[in-house]
N, C-alpha and C positions, 0 to 999 in steps of 0.2 A: 337448259345447260346440261351437258353430259360430261361426267368425270369418270376416270378409271385409275387403277393402280398397277403399274408394271412391276414384274418380278426382278427388280434391280434396286441397288441402293440400300440393302439391309433388310431386316425381317419385316419392316413396315412398308417396304417398297417405295416407289416413286410416283407421286401424283401427276397425272396428265389430264389436260382438257382434250376431249374427243369431239370431232366434228359430228354434226347432226346425222350425217349419212354413215357414220362409223368407219369412214375410210382413212382418216388422218388423225394424228394426235400431236400434242405439244407439251413437254414438261414445263413446269412453272416454278422453278426453285426460288425465284425472287419473290414469289407470293406465298407459296406453301410447299414444303418438300413432301408432305404426306397428307393423306385424306383427313386424318385426325387433326392435324395442325389447322387445316382449313375449317373444320367444324368447330374447333375451339374458339376461333375468332371470325365466325361466319359473317356477322353483320358488317365487319370491316372488309373482309377478304372477298366475299361473294361478288360484289360489284366489279372488282378487279378481274376475277375469274370470268365473269360474264363478258367483260370487254374483250378478253382473249378469245372467248368462244365466238363472239360476233366476227372478229377478224379472221379466225380460223375458217368459219363457214364461208367467208367472202374470199378465201384464198390469199389472204394478206399477211400470213405469218411466215416469216423466213425460218427455215429449219424445221418445219413441220415434217413429221415422218409417217410412214404407213402405220395404220393401227391394226393389231392382230389380237384376237381374243386369246389365242394360245399363249401369248406373252404376258397375260394378265394374271395377277393374283385376285383374290376377292377384293372389292373396292376398299373394304376395311379388313386387312389380313388378320387382325385381332381387334376385338372391341371391348370396351369396358363392361358392356352388358348386352346379352342376347336373350330377349324375352319372346316366347312364341305362344300365341293364343289359339283359340278355336272359334273363329268368327262365323264359320259355315256349319250350321247345325245339321245339315244333311250328312256331312262328313262325320260329325260326332255320333250321330244316331247309327250310322252304318258301322263304324269302328266298334262302338260299344256292343252292338248286336253281334258282331263277328266274334267277340270274346265272351259273350253272355253276361255283360255287365249292365246294370241299370243306369238310366239317365235321370239324374235329379232334376226336378222341375226348375230349380233356381238357375240352371245353366242357360235358360232362355232369356234371363234378365240380368245375370251377373257373369261376366266373362271368366273363363278358366284360362290361366296362363302358367307356363312353366319356365324356369330359368335354365337355359341351355349352356353348354360349354362355349366360351367365346375367346379362349386364349389362343386358339389355332383353327382358323377357317382354311378352306382350300380354294384353289382357283376354279374358274368355270370349265376348264378342260382337263382338270386333274382326275385321276382314276377314283372310282368308288372301290375301296379295299375292304373285303369282307368274306367270310366263309359262307358257302352256299347254305349250310344248315342253320345259319343265323336268321334266315328269312328276310333277305335284303329287299327293301321296298323304297322306291323314290316317293317324294312328297313335294309337289310343285306349289309354291306359295308366292305371295307378294309381301314385301317387307318395306318398312319405312325407317329411315335414319332420322333421329330427332335431335334437336338442340336441347339446351337446359330447360327442364320443366320443374316448377315448384311443387313441393309436397301439397297434396290436396287440390291439384289443378282441376279445372272443369274440362269436359271434353272439348269445348271450343278453344280454351287456352292451349291444351295439348295439341290440338290440330294445327294451331298457329306455329307450333315448334317443329313441324315436319320440314326437314331440309331436303331429303333425297328419297327416292324410291328405288328398289332393287327387286330382282327375282331371287329365289333360293330353292335349292334342292335339299330339303331337310330330311335326309335319309333316315329311315326307321328300320331297325332289325326286329322284325315282328316276332320271331321265335324267342327273343330274349325279353320282350316287354312284359308278358304276364308274370314271370317270376319276380321281376323288379317291382312291378306295381303291387304285387301281393305283400311285399314288405311294408307298404304304406308310406314310401318315401320318394317315389318318383323315378324319372328316367336318368340314367347315367350311362351304363354300358350299352344300352339299346339305342342311344342317339350319338352316332359318330360325328366327325367334323362335317359341317355343312358347306356346300358349295354355292357361291353367289354369282349373279350375272356379271359379265365382263364390265358392264357400265352401270353406274348409278346416275339417275336423271332427276332433275328438279321437277316437281309436279306440273309446272306450266308446260313442259314438253309434251304432255299428253293432250293439251288443248281441251276440247269439249268432252273428252273421255274422262277427265278428272272432275268429278263433282260429288257432293255428299261425302267428302273425304274418302272416296273409294275410286278405284280404277275400273272404268266400264269398258273393258276390252277382253276378248277371249285369251286365256292362257293355254297355249298349245303345247302338248306333250306328245312326243313320238318315242316309240320303243322299237329298236332295230329297224328304223326307217318307216314304220307304219304308224299312222296317227292313232293315238291311244285316248286322247281327251282334248277338248277345247271348250271347257266351261267358261262362262263370262264371269270375271272377277267382281263385277258390280251387281250380280244377281244373287239373291239368297244369302247375302252377308248380313247376319243379324247385328254384328258390331262393326263399327268403322275404326280407323286408326286412332281417332281422337278418343273414342270410348275405351279402347284397349289401353292407351297410354294413361288416361285419367284413372283407370282402375288400378294400375300398378303404382301410380303416384300417390295413392291414398295415404300411405304411411311413410313415404320417403321421397326425396328429390330424385330426379332422373338427370344424368349428366349428358352433355353433348357427346354424340357418338353412340348412344344407346340404339340398338336395333330392335324393332318390334315387328313380329310376323303375324299374319292373319290366320295361320293354320292352312291346311290343304284346301284349295279352292274347290268348291263342289256345288253343283246345281241339281235341284230336284227335277227340272225339266217338265213340270206340269204333272208328274206322277208322284207316287209315294217315295220312291228311291232314285228315280232317274233311270237312264238306260245307256248301254254301251254304244260305242261307235258302230259296231256290227249290227246292232238292232235299231239304228237310225237316230240314236241320241247324241248328246254332246260328249259322252264318255266321261272319263275320270282322270284325276291328277295323281292317283296312287293305285297300286295293284289291289290293296286290301278291299277297297270299295267294290271293284269288279268281282272279286272273289265272294264277297257277301251277296252281291246281286245274283251271281251264279248259284249260290246256295239257296237263295230265296226262290229262284226259278227252277232249279234242277235237283235240289237236295244236297248237292256237293259242289265245292269249288272246282273249276276246270283249269284255271290259269295259275301257273306256278309263280313263285317269286323270282327275282333276278338270278341269273346264272353267270358264270365266268364268260366274258366275251360279249355279254349283252351291252347295248349302247342306248343311252337315254339322252333325249334332246328336249330342252324346255325353252320357250321363246314367246314373245308377244309381238304381234305385227299391228301396225297402225292401219286405219281404214284404207290407205293406199298400198298396203302390203309390205311396208318397210319395217325392218326390225327396230324396235325401240331401245331395248337394253342389250342387244346382242344375244347370243344363245349360250346356254349352259349345255355343254356336250361332254358326257362322261361315259367311260367304259368301265365295266366291272372286272376287277382282278382279284384273285385270292391272295391272302397275305402270305409272305414268305416266312421262314423260321425266325427272322429278326423282328417280325411284327410290322414291317413296312412293305409297301407295294413295290 
């Protein structure tokens, strides 16, 4: 099943069921007005939504309308909680090396997770707003939306609570991160509002590509129309969604609608650090990894961070070449004096 939220009907938008081919959609106000409402009563409402989905795919829904990613908000325009981990140790190793920080051995057995701002997400086609000297970097990830999880849940119990999967561009402002982390209290200013894929999908939509509580498909990232990375999200993931959710539930319950991210998808590609697309590798899902790779190869980074006018596209294609979640497509703009794009 595929669901989305249109930018209409208030700040939490309007829930729609989306056809498998992403061509049509249908509001379902008699079932749930918003995505959060559907998640709050998932066991009761999901079968009804699935019935609409089957009819929509069969062309049997009167009043179905064309679906447009540009009309979408984030599937959850705001969420009770947004927790982002670092499941891909290759990414952690590269980013830590880039800023000269040590990597504690415990990070290979105990996930690291930070709590991001979740009061205001942005849509898949909304601009990335930031000053160029902030070091604007995209970060392409996979996320899971989960139902209620008890405190102290096992990874298997947490995995059973996965309701939906999404993509996210979890933008990082690299020039602001070191000063924030030096204070010892984590990210705030350096992590602006995240953009999510137009569509959230149930794991069964991935078919055989969903196993081990991981998505085994390439995450494709393009910068200004050129392929930048296509690492496989099922490769080199030390922690799966169940492990991440169980980790954060150790001391508290997790409520329906909590979003958990894997961190930037990253493959070693058989080498120590991996390789860029230009060098025949699968590339990267963020600029800082390429810059670190360039430093290891040439002594200095050659690729700059995002500039005004740059365009980023993030997407997953199934084995037949069809878009699974729709695409995140964003342009970089500088902030105006009011602080808004």
